[in-house]
N, C-alpha and C positions, 0 to 999 in steps of 0.2 A: 691245583686240586680244588674240586667243587665241594661245597658243604654237603654233609651227609643227607640233609633234607632236601637237596635240589631235585627237582622233577622236570624233565624235558617236556616241551609243549606237545610233542607228537610221539606216538609209539608207546607211551607209558600211561598207566592209569593215574588220574588226577582228580583231586576234589575241587578243581577250579570251577567245573560246571555247576557245582552246588553252591557257589558263592553268589549271593544275591544282595542287591542294594537294600538298605533299610527302608521300610515304608514310611512315607511322609504322612504326618497327621495334618489336620486342618491348618494349624499354625505354620507347619513346615511349608505347605503349599502357598500360603499367603506370603511367607518370606520369599519363596522362590519367584512368585509373580511380581512382587515388589522389586526384587533385584533386577528382574528382566525389564520392568517398566522404567526404572531409574538408571538404567545403563546409558552410556553416551551413544551407543549404537542405536538404541531405541529412540532416543531424543532426536538424533539426526534423521532417522527414518520418518518420524512423525513430522518433523519440519519439512521434509521433502513432500510428504503426503499432504500437508496443509497447503503447500504451494500448488500441487496438482489439483486439490479440491477447489482452489480459488479460480481455476480456469473457466468453469461454466459461468461465473459471474461476469466475465468479460465477453463471452460469446453470445449470451442471450440477454435481453433487457431485464433489469431488475425492478420489481414492483415498487420498491422504496424510492429509487432514483428516477425511474422512467415509467410511470404507470400507463401513460399513453402508448409507449412502445410495447408494453405487454399486451394491451388491448389490440394493437395492430398486429402483433405476432399471432394472436388467436385468430384473427381474420385471415391472415396470410397462410397459416399452417394449422388448419383445423384438426388434422390427424395427429400431429406432433404435440400440440398444445396440452391435451389431457395427460399425455405420458410425462412430459416435462413438468407439468404442474404437480402430478403425483410424486415426482422425484424431488420436489421443492427446488427446482433449478431457477425459478423466478424469484426466489428468496434465498439465494445460495448462502449468504453470510448469516442468516438466521435459521438455517435448516438444522435438523437434528444431527445429521451426519457430519456437517461442518463443525457444529458446536462440540460434538463428541471428540473429534480430532483436536480441536482447540483446547478442551479441558484436559485430555490425556497429555498433550504437550506441556501444558501448564504444570500438571502434577509431576511429569517426568523431569522437567527442568528444576523444580524445587527439590525433588528427591536427589538430583545430581549436585545441586549447589550446597545444600546444608552439610552433608558429611565432608565435602571437599573444603568448605570454609573452615570447619573445625580442624581438619588435618593441616590446612595451611596456617592457621593461627598457632597450632602447636609447633609447626616447623619454624615459624618466625621466632619463637621463643627458645628454640633449641640451638645450642652452640655448634659451630662448625665441627665436623668429624676430625678425629685424630689423624695425624700425618701417617700415611702408609709407610711400611718399613722399606719398601723398594719402589722408589719413584721412577726407576728406569723402565718400568712396564707401562707408564702412563704417557699420554700425548704431550708432545712438545718438550720432552725431557732434554735437559742440558745440564752439564756439570762444568763449573768454572773453578779452577784451582786458585786459591788465595795464598800466596807465599810472600813473606816479608822481604825476601831478597830479590825475587825475580818478577813478581806479578804486580807490584805496586807502581802506580804512575809516578812520574817525577814530581817531587814535592809532597807526596801523600805520606801520611803516617800510618803505621800498622793499625788495623781494626780487629779487635777480638771478635770471636764468633758470636758472643752474646750481644755485642753492640750491632753486629751485622744483622742479626735477627730483629733487633729493635727497629733498625732503619727499614728493614723489609716490611714490618708491620705498619710503620708510618706511611711508606710508599703505597701499600695496598689499601690502606684507609683512604688516602687521597684519591685513589682510583675507584672508590665506591664499593669496596669489599667489606664484609664483616669478617673480623679476624679473631683468632684465638691462638694463644701460644702454648706449645707443648714442648718444654725443654729447649733444645737447640733447633727448633723448627716452628713455623707458623702455618696455620691452616686458615685459608680465606675462601669465602664464597660470596657470590652475588647472583642476581637474576631472579630473586623472589618476586620482583615486580612483574615478571612474566606470568606467574600463576595468579597474582593479584589482578592483572589485566584480564586474564581469562575469566576469573570469577565476576569481575565488574561487567564484562560482556554478557555473560549469562544472566546475571542479576538484572541488567538493564533490559534484556529480552523479557524477563518475567515482569518487570515494571511496565513495559509497553503493553503486555497482555492485560495487566491489571488496569492500566489507564484506559485502554480501549474498552474493556469490559464495564468499568464503572462509568467512564465518560459517556459511553453509548446509552446508558440508562437515563442520563440527563440531556441527551442531544435530541434534536428533531430535524426533520427534513420536510420541506413543503414545496409544492410546485404551483405556479400561477402563470396563466396565459394573459398577457397584457397587450391591449391594442393601443395604438397611438392616441393620446388624449385621455386615456383612462388612468385612474389612480388606484393604487393598491394600498390598503391599510393593514398593518401587521396585527391582525386578529385571526383566530382560527377559522371563523366563518368566511373570511375572504380568500382562503386558499382553495384551489381546485382539488388538490389532494394534500393530505397532511399525515405524516408518519412520526408520532412522538416516541420517545424512549420510555422505558418502564417507569421511571421516576419523574417524568415530565409533569410540570404544572403550568397553568395558564399564566402565572406570575412571571415565568421566564421570558415571555414575549415582550421585548422592549417596544415602546410606542414610537412609531414612525410611519410616514406616508411616502409612497414612491410613485411618481407620475412619469409615464413614458411620453416624452415630448416628441421625439422623432427617431425613427430607425432608418439607417442608411447602410447600403451595401455597395462596395466598390467592386466592379467586375473587370476582368481582363478584356481589353478592347484592341490591343495592338498585335498580340500574338494570335494568329489565326488558328494555330493548333490547340490553343487553350482558350478560345473565345468563349466568353460567358462564365469562366471559372471565377468564383468569388475570391477576392483578394483581402477584403477586410470587412468586418461587421462592427457597427458602432451604434449602440443604443444610448441616446442622450436622455438623461432622466433628471428630474428635480426631486431632491430628498428634503423632507421636513421632519425633524426630530421633535420630541416633546418640548424641550426647553431650548432649542437652538434655532438659528435663522435658516431659512431655506437656502440650499446650495445646489448648483447644477454640476453634474459630472457625467462621465461616460462609462458604460460597461462594455467591455470587449471580450472576445474569445481569449481564454487563459488570463484574463485580467479582471477578476471579480471585484465587486463593490463590497467594501467592509463597512458594516453599520450595525450598531447595537450588539456587538459580539458575534454577529452572523456574517456569512459570506453570501453574496447574491451573484450567482453564475448565470451567464448567458448560454442557454442550451440549444435553442433552435429559433427559427423564425419562419414567417410565411405571410400570406395575404389574407385579409379579412374584407368581405364585401359588405357594403352599406346598402341594405335593401329595405324597401317599404312595400308592404302587401296590403291591398284593400280587398275586402270580401265582396260577396255578391250583392250586399246591400250598400256598398260604397263606403263603408266605414274602415278606418285604419285598424286592421287587426294585428299588424306586426310592423315594428320599425326598430331595427337593431343592426349592429355590425357583427357579422357571423364569420368566425375564423374557418378557413378552409385548409385542409391538410395537404402538404406537397406530396406528389406521387412520383416525381422524377427530378432530375437535376435542373431542368428548365422550369420548374415550379408549376407544372400542370397540377392543379389542386382540386381536391374533392371535398365537398361540404354538404351539409343537410340543413334545410330550413323547415322548421315545424311551426305551423300556425294553428294551435288548438282553439283559438277564439274566433276563427272565421265562421261566418254564417252564409248559407244554411248548412254547409258541410265543412268539416275540418280540412285543412290543406297541408300536404307534405310535399317537399321538393328536394330532389337530389340534383345538385349542381356541380358543374365543372367550370373552373376559372382558368383562362389561358392568358398569362401576362402579355405574351406576344403571339397572338393567334395567327396560325397559317392553316389554310385548307389543303388537305392532302388529296391525292388522286382518288382515294376511296370515298371522298366526301366528308370524312371525319376531320375534326380539328385537332391540332397539336400546338404546343408552345415551342417556338424556335429559339427563344432567348428568355433568361430568367427575369429581366426587368420589364416594366410595363410600357412597352413600345406600342402595342396594339391590343389593349385589354378587351376580353370578351367573356361574358358570363352565359353559360348554356344551362337550362333548367329542364328537368323532367318533372312533371307535376302530377300529383295523386290526390284523390279525394276519398274521404271515409274516416273511420274512427282510428286515430293514431295510437290508441292504447296507452295514453299518458295518465289515465285516471284509474289504472288497475292497481296502483300501489307498488308495482315492481319497478325498481330503478332501471332506467333506459339510458343508453349512451347518447349523448348529444351529437355524436359523429356518425350515428347509424340510424337508418330508417327501415323498419320492417314493412315491406310492401304486401305482406300477407293480409288479405281481406280488403285491400285498397283498390280503387279503380284509377287506372292511368288515363288522364285526359290530355296530356301533352307529352310526347316522347316517342321512343322507337316502337312501342307497341300500341300506340294510339293513332287515331285518324289525323290528329293535329301533331305536327312535328315539334321538336324541342323548342322552347322559348330561347331566343338568342338576343342578348342585350349588350350594348355598349354603355359606358358611363353616361348618365343623364337620360337614358331612354326608358320609356314605359311601354309595356305590352299587356294587352288584355288577355285574360285566361279563357279557354274554351268553356262552353256550356254556361256562360254567365257566372263563373266561379269568382270573378273579381279581376284584379290587375296586379302587376308587380312592376316596381320601379327600381332600377339599378342606379343608386345615387352616386356611387363612387367606390374607390378601393383604398384601403389603408394597410399599413404593415403592422404585424404583431410580433411579439417576442415571447419565447417560453423561458421563464425564469425558474431557477432552482435556488431556494433559500435554505442554507445549511448552517446549523449551529452545533458545534462540537466543542465542549469545554476541555476536552482532553488533548486538543491539538498541541498546545504549548508543552504539556507534559510529554507527549509522544515525541515531539521534536527534540526536547532536551534529553530524553532517555535514548533516543536514536543516536544523537551525537556522542553521548556517554558510551554507548555500545561500540561505536566506531573507534573511539579513543581506546577502549579496553581491548578491542580486537587488534589494533595496530601495535599496542604495547605487547600483547601476547605473541605477536608474530616477529617483532624486531628486537626484543630484549632477550639476550641469550642467558641461559642458566648454566653457570660454570663454577668450578672450584680450582684454586691454584694453591700449590704448596711451595714453600721455600725452606730448605733444610741445610744446616751446616753440619758436614760430616768430617770429623777429625781424622787425620792420617796417622794412625798408630801412635808412635812415640814422639812424633813431631808436635811440639806444644804450640808453635806459632802458626803452622800451616794447616789449612782445612780446605775442603771443597764445598762450594755453594751449589746445591742442586735445586733445579726448578722443574716443575711439571704441572700439568693441568688435567682436568676431567670434565667433560660436558655431559649434561643431561639432555639427551636428544642430539640432533645434528647441530654442530657449531663449526662451520668452516674456518672461522677466524680464531679458533682456540690456540693453535700453535703460534700464530702471530702475536696474540695477547700475552702468552707466556714469554715469548722472546722480548716483547716490549718491556714487560715487568723486569726481566733479567737485565736488559741493557740499562734501564734507568737505575736499577738498584746498584749494580756494580759501578755505575758512574757516580752515584752518591758516595760510594765507599772509596773512590779513587783507585779502583783496581783496573789494570789493563786487560782488555779482552784478549784471549788467546788467538794467535794467528792461525 
């Protein structure tokens, strides 16, 4: 019989269509969005989104870590560069969209942790639940009869039910369970460490976010190109580029000097299929600290130098040409070692020499350096090997106003030929100037001369200081420990109950059963193990 107010879903009039959900006010909407943001599903989604958002940081050069790479990307991809720059892809980890995901994940994790921590604390203080009336419905159930006449082992004395429960409590305590007695039964539970590990894992993730956020404010990253024989002093003015954190101060820079003595590269020479491939990079440097004695050490790939709380990484290397330029009046207008940027795996390198002090006209040169020069069938040169087996410097020379006095910053690796006159090169009557080490060549039109004194190696160093590294490492280890604990510690409950047999005062049945929270494939074995050890303590023979 259905109740008198029952209404079928179809074929009968109903007021169900008129039922509407109550409207949410502003506070209701805020609670709704807060619950959605602090749900575990949202936290996992934001974590995945953060990993995806970090991908551009590894695909395109970052302005903070590789400013020269960003400048080169602008030259190589003039159409893509403004699009990527507007999307902040060259500053991925400082971009608005990455920071938004980062902050939302931070809030979501805190919103997940706080209520769960409160609930877990209350659960730790709560006694184990009462023993269910019917253990036969639970996992691993077994019943062992205890009879003074038939079930006692030889030499054992009868054990009353109350003493059997006492010994069960002692056995469960030794096995790491929290126990509570309810009459002729004991309720035991363990595995709260699982939730503790889960909370530690999430709290450590929040700690990592905080450490990275705060530590990033006191960190700094700088780059310096250093030629053999040159010395770098750790002051802001000595960096080629410098990116300080929000709370950085000059007092954070420790005093030290770094001199590049020699840079050597070992190339593959035996395997013809990999001929010329680099095997090892080694930058030999001398370090002088403020109050310490000079020491000589090496910087290698993936083996940075640690000094003054900073790490000095070896990022790149190349060739620098030692050039002397005399102007039309015979005066030395330029003498310096100019770094050239590698263009291929054989270190064909491109560089620019600017001589604004030359008279009567300023001189600009675009040069190509070939470590092992070989002439191709087209007449053009190429480098056949990355080491200096047959070094050659080729220069295209321009005269005119170089535009260095306009007040606009100009890259040292680029020369704008607009408004300049080419006097030596592909578009001039005189061909390109070709020099080997030690040679001098006069420039056309009485513009002067250029001498190729020799070639040196240079290295590109990245100096990185991050005070949060130790904290992040410690919190990461703590997160791993918490994760492993939450994965491998089972949460389970076990009950032991003495059930008397009607009018039999001496006989009773010992019942064992368990219940897992989540999947626990070892639950039945754990119940059987407790049962076997317990009846062994009592001196009861197991039934056949």
